[in-house]
Every structure is written in structure tokens, then in C-alpha cells.
Backbone as JSON, one array per atom type, in Angstrom:
{
  "sequence": "XXXXXXXXXXXXXXXXXXXXXXXXXXXXXXXXXXXXXXXXXXXXXXXXXXXXXXXXXXXXXXXXXXXXXXXXXXXXXXXXXXXXXXXXXXXXXXXXXXXXXXXXXXXXXXXXXXXXXXXXXXXXXXXXXXXXXXXXXXXXXXXXXXXXXX",
  "N": [[-22.21, 11.29, 5.69], [-21.26, 8.72, 2.81], [-22.73, 6.26, 0.89], [-20.64, 5.01, -0.78], [-18.2, 5.27, 0.65], [-15.83, 3.89, 1.4], [-13.73, 2.26, 3.76], [-10.23, 1.37, 4.59], [-7.47, -0.43, 4.9], [-4.07, 1.23, 4.7], [-1.65, 0.65, 2.4], [1.27, 1.67, 0.8], [0.68, 2.23, -1.21], [-0.97, 4.38, -0.94], [0.53, 6.38, -0.13], [1.4, 9.06, -0.94], [-1.04, 10.41, -1.44], [-1.79, 10.33, 1.4], [0.4, 12.25, 2.03], [-1.1, 14.18, 1.21], [-2.9, 14.73, 1.75], [-2.53, 15.26, 4.55], [-0.92, 17.34, 4.14], [-2.57, 19.48, 3.34], [-4.56, 18.97, 5.66], [-3.06, 20.26, 7.85], [-2.37, 22.64, 7.11], [-3.78, 25.05, 7.47], [-6.03, 26.95, 9.57], [-5.98, 25.4, 13.02], [-3.54, 25.02, 13.38], [-1.56, 25.74, 11.41], [0.7, 24.29, 9.83], [3.57, 24.63, 8.31], [4.0, 22.42, 5.14], [6.08, 23.13, 3.12], [8.1, 21.63, 2.1], [8.58, 19.37, 0.3], [10.4, 17.31, 0.2], [10.6, 16.23, 2.9], [8.05, 16.37, 4.07], [7.59, 13.88, 2.54], [9.49, 12.28, 3.68], [8.64, 12.59, 6.91], [6.18, 11.03, 6.41], [6.42, 8.88, 5.2], [8.18, 8.06, 7.57], [6.32, 7.45, 9.85], [4.75, 5.97, 9.1], [5.48, 3.68, 8.36], [6.05, 2.37, 10.74], [7.51, -0.09, 13.49], [4.85, -2.56, 13.69], [2.88, -1.22, 12.31], [-0.79, 0.41, 11.5], [-1.93, 1.62, 9.0], [-5.01, 3.4, 8.2], [-7.2, 4.36, 6.77], [-10.47, 6.77, 4.6], [-11.95, 6.45, 1.72], [-13.62, 8.02, -0.4], [-14.84, 8.24, -3.7], [-12.07, 7.16, -5.23], [-10.95, 8.77, -3.42], [-8.57, 9.64, -1.21], [-10.09, 10.51, 2.3], [-10.05, 10.9, 4.83], [-7.7, 9.66, 7.13], [-5.59, 7.64, 9.51], [-3.18, 7.23, 10.76], [-0.77, 4.87, 12.44], [0.02, 2.21, 15.3], [0.35, -0.58, 16.26], [1.03, -1.42, 19.39], [2.73, -3.11, 22.01], [1.59, -3.25, 25.46], [2.38, -3.5, 29.28], [-0.75, -3.73, 30.29], [-2.46, -4.26, 27.94], [-2.36, -4.14, 24.52], [-2.09, -2.05, 22.72], [-3.84, 0.61, 19.67], [-1.67, 2.98, 18.48], [-2.32, 5.98, 18.1], [-0.85, 7.85, 15.9], [-0.8, 10.02, 13.93], [-3.92, 11.67, 12.91], [-6.28, 12.69, 10.72], [-8.59, 14.52, 8.86], [-10.23, 15.63, 5.44], [-9.99, 19.31, 4.6], [-12.24, 20.02, 3.19], [-14.64, 18.38, 4.64], [-14.7, 18.24, 7.18], [-16.66, 19.04, 10.03], [-18.62, 17.08, 8.65], [-19.32, 14.91, 10.49], [-17.67, 13.03, 9.24], [-14.87, 12.69, 10.37], [-15.9, 11.64, 13.09], [-18.1, 8.92, 12.36], [-15.34, 7.94, 11.02], [-13.71, 7.86, 13.02], [-15.34, 5.74, 14.9], [-15.09, 3.24, 12.85], [-12.43, 2.71, 12.93], [-12.24, 2.35, 15.58], [-13.9, 0.17, 15.67], [-12.51, -2.2, 14.12], [-10.25, -2.22, 15.56], [-10.99, -3.2, 17.92], [-12.13, -5.6, 16.85], [-9.81, -6.44, 16.11], [-8.35, -7.72, 18.56], [-7.12, -5.65, 19.92], [-6.55, -3.71, 22.87], [-7.92, -0.98, 23.66], [-7.28, 2.32, 22.32], [-4.86, 4.62, 22.02], [-3.52, 8.18, 22.12], [-2.25, 11.05, 21.46], [-2.46, 15.08, 21.52], [-2.99, 18.25, 21.51], [-4.81, 20.69, 24.02], [-5.32, 22.73, 23.64], [-6.17, 22.6, 21.08], [-8.9, 22.33, 18.38], [-9.1, 19.18, 17.94], [-9.12, 18.23, 20.18], [-11.57, 18.33, 22.17], [-12.85, 17.7, 19.83], [-11.9, 14.45, 20.47], [-12.48, 13.99, 23.07], [-15.2, 14.28, 22.64], [-15.75, 11.73, 20.89], [-14.96, 9.85, 23.04], [-13.31, 9.51, 24.25], [-10.57, 9.6, 27.09], [-9.14, 12.05, 29.12], [-6.01, 11.56, 30.38], [-5.51, 12.36, 33.02], [-2.7, 11.89, 34.78], [-0.71, 11.68, 32.99], [2.05, 12.78, 30.62], [2.87, 14.46, 28.62], [6.42, 15.39, 27.85], [9.21, 17.63, 26.6], [12.7, 18.59, 25.25], [14.45, 21.17, 24.22], [17.27, 21.66, 22.2]],
  "CA": [[-21.11, 10.08, 4.65], [-22.16, 8.45, 2.38], [-22.31, 4.7, 0.83], [-19.84, 4.91, -1.9], [-17.21, 5.41, 1.24], [-14.64, 2.65, 1.39], [-12.67, 2.22, 5.51], [-9.54, 0.22, 4.56], [-5.88, -0.75, 5.55], [-3.45, 1.84, 4.17], [-0.25, 0.37, 1.94], [2.75, 2.5, 0.66], [0.67, 3.1, -2.48], [-0.97, 6.17, -1.03], [1.79, 7.37, -0.16], [1.43, 10.02, -2.07], [-2.21, 11.09, -1.01], [-1.8, 10.23, 2.29], [0.69, 13.19, 2.09], [-1.01, 15.7, 0.71], [-3.65, 14.93, 2.69], [-1.86, 15.6, 5.84], [-0.6, 18.77, 4.17], [-4.13, 20.33, 3.26], [-5.1, 19.19, 6.95], [-3.12, 21.0, 8.7], [-1.96, 23.94, 6.89], [-4.37, 26.54, 7.91], [-5.84, 27.66, 11.63], [-4.93, 26.49, 14.4], [-1.87, 25.23, 13.1], [-0.27, 26.67, 10.47], [1.9, 23.93, 9.45], [4.27, 24.68, 7.13], [5.01, 21.59, 4.94], [6.62, 23.02, 1.87], [9.16, 20.95, 1.79], [7.52, 18.13, -0.4], [10.86, 15.8, 0.61], [11.01, 16.81, 4.17], [6.95, 15.72, 4.42], [7.58, 12.51, 2.0], [10.3, 11.51, 5.13], [7.61, 12.39, 7.62], [5.11, 10.19, 6.25], [7.25, 7.7, 5.89], [8.83, 6.91, 8.64], [5.82, 7.04, 10.94], [3.81, 5.13, 8.18], [6.43, 2.2, 8.39], [6.96, 2.05, 11.61], [7.32, -1.08, 13.67], [3.82, -3.06, 14.14], [2.52, 0.07, 11.65], [-1.03, 0.22, 11.29], [-2.74, 2.67, 8.91], [-6.44, 3.22, 8.02], [-7.93, 5.71, 5.42], [-11.76, 6.34, 4.52], [-11.57, 6.82, 0.42], [-14.16, 8.72, -1.29], [-14.82, 8.13, -4.71], [-11.39, 6.95, -4.77], [-9.74, 10.15, -3.15], [-8.69, 9.81, 0.79], [-10.29, 11.83, 2.83], [-9.28, 10.99, 6.5], [-6.61, 8.97, 7.5], [-5.19, 7.5, 10.66], [-1.56, 6.69, 11.01], [-0.25, 4.65, 13.54], [1.0, 1.57, 15.03], [0.39, -1.5, 17.74], [2.0, -1.26, 21.0], [2.38, -3.57, 23.24], [2.32, -2.87, 27.25], [1.92, -4.38, 30.08], [-1.91, -3.46, 30.64], [-2.66, -4.81, 26.88], [-2.03, -4.11, 23.3], [-2.98, -0.99, 21.52], [-3.8, 0.41, 18.99], [-0.89, 4.16, 18.88], [-2.51, 6.49, 16.36], [0.47, 9.22, 15.51], [-1.47, 10.92, 13.3], [-5.14, 11.18, 12.48], [-6.66, 13.48, 10.03], [-10.24, 14.46, 7.76], [-9.8, 16.51, 5.13], [-10.6, 20.37, 5.0], [-13.46, 20.26, 2.96], [-14.81, 17.0, 5.01], [-14.76, 18.33, 8.59], [-17.69, 19.62, 10.67], [-19.5, 17.14, 8.36], [-19.38, 13.98, 10.97], [-17.3, 11.82, 8.96], [-14.32, 12.35, 11.98], [-17.03, 11.03, 13.71], [-18.18, 7.77, 11.4], [-14.17, 7.12, 10.89], [-13.1, 7.46, 14.41], [-16.07, 4.88, 14.92], [-14.61, 2.9, 12.1], [-10.8, 2.53, 13.93], [-12.59, 1.33, 16.54], [-14.97, -1.14, 15.68], [-11.54, -2.76, 13.57], [-9.39, -2.29, 17.01], [-11.63, -4.16, 18.61], [-12.01, -6.23, 16.15], [-8.4, -7.14, 16.57], [-8.27, -8.24, 20.24], [-6.6, -5.03, 20.9], [-7.59, -3.63, 24.54], [-7.7, 0.24, 23.26], [-6.86, 3.09, 21.27], [-3.94, 5.81, 22.22], [-3.39, 9.32, 21.31], [-2.06, 12.22, 22.32], [-3.18, 15.49, 21.37], [-3.47, 19.65, 22.51], [-5.67, 20.43, 25.02], [-6.11, 23.72, 22.98], [-7.07, 22.98, 19.45], [-10.17, 22.24, 18.45], [-8.88, 18.14, 18.22], [-8.9, 18.14, 21.95], [-12.94, 18.46, 21.95], [-13.25, 15.72, 18.81], [-11.53, 13.54, 20.91], [-13.54, 13.84, 23.97], [-16.47, 13.66, 21.75], [-16.11, 10.4, 20.3], [-15.23, 8.79, 23.78], [-11.49, 9.3, 24.52], [-10.97, 10.34, 28.51], [-7.37, 12.64, 29.43], [-5.02, 10.99, 30.7], [-4.81, 13.21, 33.98], [-1.33, 11.92, 35.5], [-0.07, 10.9, 31.72], [2.68, 13.88, 30.8], [4.63, 14.92, 27.44], [8.16, 16.08, 28.36], [10.21, 17.53, 25.19], [13.36, 18.95, 26.13], [14.72, 21.64, 22.84], [18.72, 21.03, 22.18]],
  "C": [[-22.38, 8.74, 3.82], [-21.67, 6.46, 1.79], [-21.42, 4.06, 0.04], [-18.62, 4.6, -0.41], [-16.92, 4.44, 1.53], [-13.42, 2.86, 2.48], [-11.88, 1.54, 4.44], [-7.6, 0.6, 4.96], [-5.31, 0.37, 4.5], [-2.47, 0.77, 3.69], [0.51, 1.44, 1.15], [1.71, 3.08, -1.16], [-0.43, 3.89, -2.5], [-0.28, 6.52, -0.43], [1.59, 8.73, 0.26], [-0.19, 11.07, -1.46], [-2.12, 10.69, 0.34], [-0.39, 12.06, 3.2], [0.14, 14.42, 2.21], [-2.31, 16.0, 1.2], [-3.76, 15.55, 4.17], [-1.63, 17.01, 5.72], [-1.59, 19.61, 4.24], [-4.43, 20.16, 5.24], [-4.79, 20.18, 8.15], [-2.09, 22.37, 8.5], [-2.84, 25.17, 7.88], [-4.48, 26.83, 9.56], [-6.29, 26.26, 11.67], [-3.92, 25.97, 14.42], [-0.98, 25.38, 12.02], [1.19, 26.31, 10.32], [2.68, 23.83, 8.1], [5.56, 23.09, 6.17], [5.05, 21.3, 3.59], [7.48, 22.08, 1.47], [8.89, 19.38, 1.67], [8.94, 17.16, 0.49], [10.93, 15.83, 2.25], [9.57, 15.71, 4.76], [6.83, 14.84, 3.47], [8.45, 11.83, 3.42], [9.01, 11.4, 6.16], [6.54, 11.53, 7.65], [5.87, 9.19, 6.13], [7.36, 7.01, 6.81], [7.53, 7.28, 10.12], [4.72, 6.36, 9.81], [4.21, 3.97, 8.25], [7.11, 2.16, 9.69], [6.75, 0.47, 12.17], [5.47, -2.15, 14.01], [2.82, -1.37, 13.02], [0.68, -0.57, 11.1], [-2.16, 1.16, 10.69], [-3.93, 2.46, 8.22], [-6.89, 4.56, 7.21], [-9.26, 5.36, 5.31], [-11.52, 6.95, 2.94], [-12.88, 7.02, -0.42], [-14.05, 8.84, -2.56], [-13.14, 8.58, -5.48], [-10.47, 7.84, -4.03], [-10.37, 9.81, -1.05], [-9.4, 11.11, 1.12], [-10.1, 11.78, 4.24], [-8.6, 9.46, 6.41], [-6.25, 8.52, 8.73], [-4.04, 6.72, 10.46], [-0.91, 6.09, 12.45], [0.34, 3.14, 14.11], [0.35, 0.06, 16.32], [1.44, -1.89, 18.59], [1.87, -2.05, 21.88], [2.98, -3.23, 24.6], [1.65, -3.6, 28.09], [0.15, -4.34, 30.93], [-2.57, -3.79, 29.62], [-2.21, -4.1, 25.84], [-3.06, -2.99, 22.58], [-2.84, -0.25, 20.41], [-3.28, 2.19, 18.64], [-1.48, 4.96, 18.09], [-0.88, 7.8, 16.87], [-0.37, 10.11, 15.26], [-3.11, 11.04, 12.73], [-6.02, 12.77, 11.83], [-8.23, 13.67, 8.64], [-9.76, 16.06, 6.65], [-10.95, 18.27, 4.81], [-12.15, 20.39, 4.2], [-14.96, 18.87, 3.67], [-15.47, 17.36, 6.15], [-16.12, 19.32, 8.53], [-18.98, 18.37, 9.88], [-19.93, 15.64, 8.8], [-18.3, 13.05, 10.06], [-15.72, 11.44, 9.78], [-14.86, 11.3, 12.35], [-17.23, 9.24, 13.79], [-16.27, 7.26, 11.37], [-13.83, 6.52, 11.8], [-13.89, 5.71, 15.19], [-15.43, 3.32, 14.13], [-13.41, 1.91, 13.15], [-11.63, 1.28, 14.96], [-13.08, -0.2, 16.6], [-13.23, -2.73, 14.69], [-10.62, -2.94, 14.69], [-9.87, -3.12, 17.67], [-11.36, -5.65, 17.96], [-10.93, -7.4, 15.65], [-7.61, -7.44, 17.78], [-7.92, -7.0, 20.43], [-7.68, -4.33, 21.99], [-8.06, -2.28, 23.93], [-6.42, 0.78, 22.72], [-5.78, 4.28, 22.08], [-3.59, 7.19, 21.09], [-3.03, 10.38, 21.7], [-2.15, 13.63, 21.53], [-3.33, 16.75, 22.15], [-4.68, 19.86, 22.5], [-6.65, 22.47, 23.89], [-6.41, 24.04, 21.23], [-8.07, 22.02, 19.4], [-9.85, 20.17, 18.4], [-8.96, 17.53, 19.37], [-10.42, 17.72, 22.06], [-13.23, 17.08, 21.27], [-13.23, 14.92, 19.65], [-12.28, 13.1, 22.23], [-15.05, 13.17, 23.81], [-16.99, 12.52, 21.35], [-15.19, 9.58, 21.53], [-14.24, 9.05, 24.95], [-11.49, 10.51, 25.86], [-9.34, 11.01, 28.67], [-7.27, 11.49, 30.76], [-4.23, 11.69, 32.48], [-3.0, 12.3, 34.89], [0.0, 11.38, 34.47], [0.79, 12.41, 31.51], [3.28, 14.1, 30.01], [5.37, 15.79, 27.79], [8.63, 16.96, 26.78], [11.42, 18.45, 26.02], [14.24, 19.39, 24.74], [16.46, 21.77, 23.14], [19.27, 21.79, 21.25]]
}
């Protein structure tokens, strides 16, 4: 990280940069997501970044969005959390410590806002899984994600 990096709450003016960063971060392996449908990508970014109690963070370097976290504040009986829907770092910045620094900034901001914690889901066969464990996240052994194709 350098002294010119700015941690900020993202608003709608960043939507095109958010979509482009997301596309580039997940286009390559191991995800290989095909976000070539611009309209579909734009609608997805709008949906997740405009949810009820949305809270979206970004890290800006030299006017360029290099990391983003799209999520929401969610109230639960155990406390109020920041739920991350999507988090990514620009592919040219991965492996440089930017992700860990960004996660530290998110954690500090979440704590400053009086929230109890951060919740997210990821695949345990992807590099992100190890990244989150390294950054202090714990696997919820009794939590299971389910899906039904219709």
C-alpha cells in the first residue's frame, strides 16, 4: 500500500468502476466467470450495491478503484453485522498485501460503526478461502449453504 491510497465508502458514481473491477477480478482462474453481457453485469452490481442497508467500500489509488467490498448492514439476534456479498482486488494488485490491508480497513470501519462482526461466504476450494482464514475469519462449522436448481 502507498500513501496515496484512499479508503472510501462507494456511491453510485463508482458503479462503472465497480463493475469493471469485478469483471476483471473474476474473469481469470480459478473462477473463469463470463461477464461479457454488460447489461447483466450492470444489473448485478446495482442489485448488490443498492440492497437495503447497503454499505460498499473501496480502495482508490491514483483515481483508480483497486479493491472493493459490496455488502450490507444486517441485523441479527446475535448482533448487527457487515455482510459482504462480494470482495475483490484488482488482478494486478493481488499478492501485494493490498487485500489484507483493505480487509484491515474494513474491519476498523465496521468496529468504528459499532457493528458486531463481518459475515461472508466463499468456496473452500478457492484461494479466497485461505485469504479469509489468514485474515482472522473462522469457518462456521454448523453453517451450510444450500442451492436448488429449478
